[in-house]
N, C-alpha and C positions, 0 to 999 in steps of 0.2 A: 191222580197226579196232584202234587201239592200246589196250592194257589199262592203265588208269590207276587205281591204288588207293593214293592218297597216305596216308601215315601221320603227317603233320604235325598239329599240335595245333589248327589252325583249321578243318580239314576237317570238313564235314558232308555225309552222303550224300543228305540229303533232296532237294536240287534235281535229283538224278539219278534218283531212284526214286519220289518221293512227290508227291502232289497233294492240296491242300486245296481243296474245291469247295463253294460255297454258291450256291444260287439264291434270292436274297433280294428278292422283290418286283420292283422295277424294274431290278434289277442282277444280273449274273452276277459273282461274286467268286471269284478263284482266287489261290493263293499256295503256296509250297513247304512251309509247315508252319504250325501254329497260333500259333507265337510271333511271326510277322511282324505288325507293328502295322498298324492300320487305314489309316494314312496311306501305307503302302507296298504295298498290295495291287494286283493286276492286276484291273481291273474293266471291265465293259462295260455301258453304259447302254442298256437294251433299247429305250427310246423314240427313241434317236438312231441306232442302228446294229443291223442285223440280221446275225447270223452263223449259218451253217448248222451249223458244228461248232466252237464256241468252245473246246472242250476241246483239240482238236488245235492250234488257233491259239495257245493259251496254251503248250502243251508245246514248241512250236517258235518261241516269241516271243523277241525281244531281251531282254525282261524277265528270263526265266529263264536264258537263255544267259549273261547278264552275271554272274549268281550262280555258275553252273557254272565260268566262267572264273576268277573270284576264288578259288574253292575249289581248283582245279587249280594255281593260281599261288601258293598258300599266303598269300593276302591276305584279311584279315577283310572281309566285306561289310557295308555300312552297314545292311542289313536285319537283320543278326544281332546288333546292338548289345545288345538286351535279353537274349538268351541269354548273351552274353559277360559281361554285368554280373552275371547270376545266378550263373554259374560262379565268378566272382571272389569274390562275397560269401559264398556258401554251399556252393560246390563241386558243386552238382547240375547235371548235364549232360543236357538234354533230347535232344540229338543222339545220346546213347548208345542211344536207343530204335531207331535205324536202323542202328547200326554192324555188326550181324550180317551185313548185306549186303556189307560190306567183305571178308569171308572167303568169299563165294560165288564159286567159280571160274567160274561160268557168266556172270557179269556183267562188262561192260567199260564203264567210265565215259568219257564224252566230252562236249564242249561242245555240239555241234550237236543230238544226239538224246538226250542224257542217258545212255542205255544202248542195247544192240544191238536192243532191241525198239521203240525210238522211241515209248515210251509209259510212263506210270507203272505200277509194279507194286505199290505200296501206295497206299491211298486213304483220305482223311478226307472223308466225304461228308455234307453238311448240306443236304438237299433243300429245306427251306423253314422258315419260322418258325412253322408250325402247332403250337400247344401249348395244353394245357388249364390250365397254371399261369402265374403271373406272379411269379417269384422276384425278391427285392429287388435282387440284384446283376446281374440280367438286363436286358432291354430289348426294344423292339419288333422289332429285327432278328432276335431269336431266340424271340420269343413273340407269337403273334397275339393272345393275351389281353391282354398288355401294350399292344399297339398299340390295341386297342379301348378300354382304360381311358384311355390318354393322349388319344385322340380325344374321349372323353366328358368329361374334366375339363380340357381344354386352355384353356378360358375361365374356369375357376374354380380348383380346387385346384392344378393344374399350370401355371397361366399363368406364363410367363417362366421356367419351371424348366429350359428348354433352355440357359440360360446362367448362369454363376456371376457373382458380384459384380464380378469383374475382366473380364467379357465373354468368358471362356473358354467355348467351346461344349461342351455335354454331349451327345455323340452319342446316348447311349442314351435321352435324353428328347426326341429330335427329334419334332416334330409332323407330319412328312412323311406324307401320307396313303398313300404307296406302301407303307408298312409295314402297312397294313390288308390283309394279304395271307395267303392260304393257298392250297394247290393246288386246293381246291374252287372257288375264285372266279377263279383265274388259272392255268389249265392250261398246262403247258409240257413238251415232250418232249426237252429237251436231254440228259436222263439216258440216253436210248437211245444216245447217242454215247459213253458211258463204255466204255473198253477192258476189258471184263470178263474176257476170256479169259486174260489174263496176270496178273490181280490175285492176289497171294498173301496179302495182309493188308488188311482193310478195317475202318475205324472209322465207325460211323454215329452222327451226332448231329443235333440239331435246332435249334430246336423240340424236339418229342417225336417221335423217329423211329418209335415204335410206333403212332403215329396216322397215319403217312404210307404211302400205298399204294405209292409208288415204292420204298421200302426193301423192302417185301414182294415186289415184282416183281423187283427185282435179286437178292435172296436166292433166290427161287424159280427164277430163271434158272440160278443156279449148281447147284441141285439137278437141274434138267432136263438140264444138260450134264455131269453127273457130278462136279462140283467141290464135293463136300461137305467137303473138307479145307481150304477157305479159312479162314484165321485171322480170325475176326470178333469185334469188340468193339462193343457197342451201349451208348451212354451214355443212360440212360433215367431218368425220374422215378419209375418203379415203379408207376404208376397204371393201366397198360393191358396187363396180361398176360392177354389173351383166349385162348380155346381155339385160335383160328386161329394165333396166334403160338406157343403152346405146342407145337402140332403141327409147325410149321415148325422150331422149335428142335431138336426131337427128330431131325430128318433130317440134321443136321450132326454131324461128329465132335466138335466142341467150339465152344461159344458162350460168350463172356465178357460178362456183363451188368454194366456199371458203373452202379450205382444211386446217384444223387445224393441225399444225405441232408442234410448241412450242419448238422445239429443233432439233438436228441432231443426228442420230445414237443412242448411248447409252443414251444420255440425253432425246431424243425423247421417247425411250422405257421406261425410268424410269418415266417420267411424265405421259405418255399416256399408262397406264398398259393394257396389252393384245394386243397392236398393235405391228406389226413387221415392222421395218423401211424399209427393202428391198422390202417387199410386197407392202407397201403403195406407195413407189416411182415407182414400176412397174405399179401399177394402175394409177398413175398420168400420166405416159408416154402413157399408153393405151388410156385414156380418152382425152388426149391432141390432139390426132389424129382427133377427131371429129371437123368439121369446125364450128359447132354451139356452141361449148363449149369454154369458157374462164376460165382459172385457176387463182385463187388468193390464195396465201399462207398466212395463218394467224398465228400470234405468240402472246401469252399472256405472257407479261414480268412479271417475278416473281422470287423469290429467287432461285428456282430450276434450272433456266437457266441463272442466273445472271453472271456466269463465262463462259458462252458458247456463248455470243452474237456475237463475231467476227466469230465464226464457223458458226452461222446462216447466217451472211452476206456473208461468203464465199460460202455457199450453194446457196444463192440467186444469187450471181455472176455467179456461175457455170450453174445455170438453165437459166440465162439471161432473167428474167421477172421483171425487175426493176419497171415497171409501175403497177404491180399487187401484192402488198404486203400490209398486214394490221398488224400493231402493236397496241396492246391494253394493258391497265393496268389490273392487277389482282384485283378483287373486294375485296378480304379478306385482311384486314390489316395484319393478322398474316402470310400471305404468300408474302407480298410485299417487294420490295427491300429497304424499309426504315430500315429493320433489318440489312442491311450492316453496318459494321464499317466504320468510316470516311476514314480510309486508303484503305479499299477495294473499297469503292465507288469512291474515287479519282483515284485509279488505273484503274478501269473499264472505267471511263470517259476519262482518258488519253489514254487508248488503243483504244477507239472508235475515239477520235480525230485524233490519228495517222493513224488509218485505213482510215478515210475520206481523209486525205492528200494523202495517197498512192493509193486509189481507188476513184477517183473523181465521177464516176457514182453512187456511193453508198451514196453520201452526203445527199440526201433527207431522206433516211431511217436511216442513222446514227443520223441525227438531230431528227427524230421522236423518236428513242429509247432514246436519251439523254433527250428529253422533258419529257418522261414518268419517267425516273430516277429522274429528277429534281422535277417533280410533287410529286413523292413518298417521297422526302425529306420534303415535307410540310405536310405529313400525320402524325398525332399524334399517336404514338404507345405506348400502356401501357405496364407495366412490365408483366402483365398477358398475353398479346398477345405474347411477346417475349418468355415467358416460354412455352406458348401453341405451338409455332412453334416447339420447341424441342420435346415436348411430342407427338404432332401430327405426326411429321416426324418419330420419333423412333418407335412409335407403328405401323404405317403403314408398315415401313420397316420390323418389326418383323412378321407381318401378311403375308406379300408378299415375305418374304425371299430376300429382297433387302437391299442395303446399300448406302446411299447418298454419303458418303465419297469415294465410288468407282468412282464417277463422277469427284470429285476434292478434294484433301486434304484440300482445303481452307474451306470446310464446317465443319471441325472438331470443330472449335472454336464456332460454332453456335449450337452445339448439346450437349455440356457439361455444 
């Protein structure tokens, strides 16, 4: 088998080694990485088609072979447009997360099988939407609580919220009952077809993966076969660090827990509905005591925390984990900081620049936040999206008996 390890600038190793997999209600959804947009995914409708092993079908499909072919021919693939745009605007390259495999002499990349094992060796696994929170930038596909709330209010507070004023569909507010889903009510065993023996690195997300028995079963299997060196990252909301999980974590050489916070205190609880700030921080302190666990805090930069960014930095400083922070942009245009007025944007940038001068240890993270804010300024926001932010925020506040302006009076101008 020919050894192909291109060094050209459009190449990404993900289609050759990586698989993103979600079992979401009525659909199986697969793609080469998390940056591929919803419209470009490989999916199977369970109600129309039965597959004995959809994972193998995907890995050997024309869908993924087409991406591999483009990469080996030094041609940008259409599914990668979002990544290339981000690289151009702010220089951040998501594909760098996989490039270590380019230097692995045991791997040989090809179009037909991806690599010589004919299976993924890194995994982004999202078993279901089972979750106990309903975060504002999330939706029913990733939260069973969101699905229940939408179903409850679809004839009242959330009526017609699945479309903007220009008839653009808002996928995350879909009233499709198939999202009323978790593994307790819709059992499925496709996860048993995961090629676990060759997996070197695995990311578990949800929903909330620590509520999901499948994740526990997969990780327990690795312990049973002596693979306690799998590089595991679990993106969690920090609410479910039970003794069962603590014991399992202790059996691996290293577990990276990416704990989604998105804010501090009141802002945290506003964004991450149903979560309790004090309880989550207590849980973080408890799990931090395990020698096998490394904690990373994750923040999704969005309108709801735009006026709280220095408080986030102060919390990071207090925790003293400057090397383990993730900042990411919110995916929905109608929630991104592009909505900020020029005056508010400039003030936030000025406050961050001043913070960096006063707290030199924070400079890397301040720069990352500023890069996201600058990237957001390149996003094109329609008037329908601006209007939708007001409608979306006001209606959720009514349903949940909350008030965005309680976080900051600066939000008033964006809601009227």
